[in-house]
C-alpha positions as CSV (number, residue, x, y, z in Angstrom):
1,M,-0.9,30.9,73.9
2,K,-2.6,30.4,77.2
3,K,-0.6,29.2,80.2
4,S,-2.0,27.1,83.1
5,D,-0.3,26.3,86.3
6,I,-0.9,23.4,88.7
7,K,0.9,23.4,92.1
8,F,1.2,20.8,94.8
9,Q,2.6,21.4,98.3
10,I,3.3,18.3,100.3
11,N,4.0,18.7,104.1
12,L,5.7,15.6,105.5
13,D,6.0,14.3,109.0
14,D,9.3,13.2,110.6
15,S,9.0,9.8,108.8
16,N,8.5,11.5,105.4
17,I,4.9,10.5,105.3
18,P,2.5,13.1,103.8
19,K,0.8,15.0,106.6
20,D,-1.0,17.5,104.4
21,I,-1.4,17.8,100.6
22,I,-2.3,21.2,99.3
23,W,-3.1,22.0,95.7
24,D,-4.0,24.9,93.5
25,A,-4.5,25.5,89.8
26,S,-4.8,28.6,87.8
27,D,-7.9,27.3,85.9
28,K,-9.7,25.6,88.8
29,E,-13.1,26.8,90.1
30,G,-12.8,28.9,93.2
31,E,-9.9,31.0,94.5
32,G,-7.0,29.8,96.7
33,A,-5.3,26.6,97.6
34,E,-7.3,23.6,98.8
35,S,-6.5,20.6,100.9
36,T,-6.9,17.0,99.7
37,K,-6.2,13.5,101.1
38,S,-4.7,12.0,98.0
39,I,-3.1,12.7,94.6
40,S,-2.2,10.4,91.8
41,L,-0.1,11.9,89.1
42,N,1.0,10.1,85.9
43,V,3.6,11.6,83.5
44,W,4.6,10.1,80.2
45,D,8.4,9.7,80.0
46,N,9.2,10.3,76.3
47,L,12.8,9.2,76.7
48,N,12.0,5.7,78.2
49,H,8.6,5.3,76.7
50,S,7.1,4.6,80.1
51,T,4.9,6.1,82.7
52,L,6.3,7.9,85.8
53,R,3.9,7.8,88.7
54,I,3.5,9.7,91.9
55,D,0.9,8.4,94.4
56,L,0.6,10.2,97.7
57,W,-2.0,10.1,100.5
58,T,-2.4,11.3,104.0
59,E,-3.3,9.3,107.1
60,E,-6.8,10.7,107.0
61,M,-7.5,8.9,103.7
62,S,-9.6,5.9,104.7
63,V,-9.3,2.5,102.9
64,A,-12.9,2.9,101.6
65,E,-12.0,6.4,100.2
66,M,-8.8,5.0,98.6
67,K,-10.7,2.3,96.8
68,R,-13.4,4.8,95.6
69,F,-10.6,7.1,94.5
70,Y,-9.0,4.5,92.3
71,I,-12.3,3.3,90.8
72,D,-13.0,6.9,89.9
73,I,-9.6,7.2,88.3
74,I,-10.1,4.1,86.2
75,G,-13.6,5.4,85.1
76,G,-12.0,8.8,84.1
77,M,-9.3,7.0,82.1
78,A,-12.0,5.0,80.3
79,Q,-13.6,8.3,79.1
80,T,-10.2,9.7,78.3
81,I,-9.1,6.7,76.2
82,L,-12.4,6.9,74.3
83,T,-12.1,10.7,73.7
84,S,-8.4,10.6,72.7
85,T,-8.3,7.4,70.6
86,G,-11.9,6.4,69.8
87,D,-11.2,2.9,71.1
88,E,-14.7,1.9,72.3
89,Y,-13.5,-1.7,73.2
90,M,-10.8,-0.5,75.6
91,S,-13.1,2.1,77.1
92,E,-15.9,-0.4,77.7
93,E,-13.5,-3.0,79.2
94,M,-12.3,-0.3,81.7
95,K,-15.9,0.6,82.5
96,D,-16.8,-3.0,83.1
97,L,-13.8,-3.3,85.4
98,C,-15.1,-0.3,87.4
99,D,-18.5,-2.0,87.6
100,R,-16.9,-5.2,89.0
101,L,-14.8,-3.2,91.5
102,V,-17.8,-1.3,92.7
103,K,-19.7,-4.6,93.2
104,H,-16.7,-6.0,95.1
105,V,-16.4,-2.9,97.4
106,N,-20.2,-2.9,98.0
107,E,-20.0,-6.6,99.0
108,E,-17.1,-5.9,101.3
109,N,-19.0,-3.1,103.0
110,A,-22.1,-5.3,103.4
111,K,-20.0,-7.9,105.2
112,S,-18.4,-5.5,107.6
113,S,-21.7,-3.8,108.5
């Protein structure tokens, strides 16, 4: 059996706000830990039949990047639900939501330019 490790190191400021987020994984491309601006981790809680969530970001993460990050997450979930369940309807609805969100963000960016 193969074992894979994923590690996160969160450095907090005096107010317990993430200052640095460092991650590494035994199966990732490239050697050594890398810095990131945000993580979103979801874990299924078997006991309570619900999702446990950890969402962290640093001050360097811009609002535009945060919106893009979550649109990408939803798009990835659309592919995962299709692969894991074969539910094309649910996958397409999620992709359509991503399309609407991208349009919204683009319109916001155009207004602020």
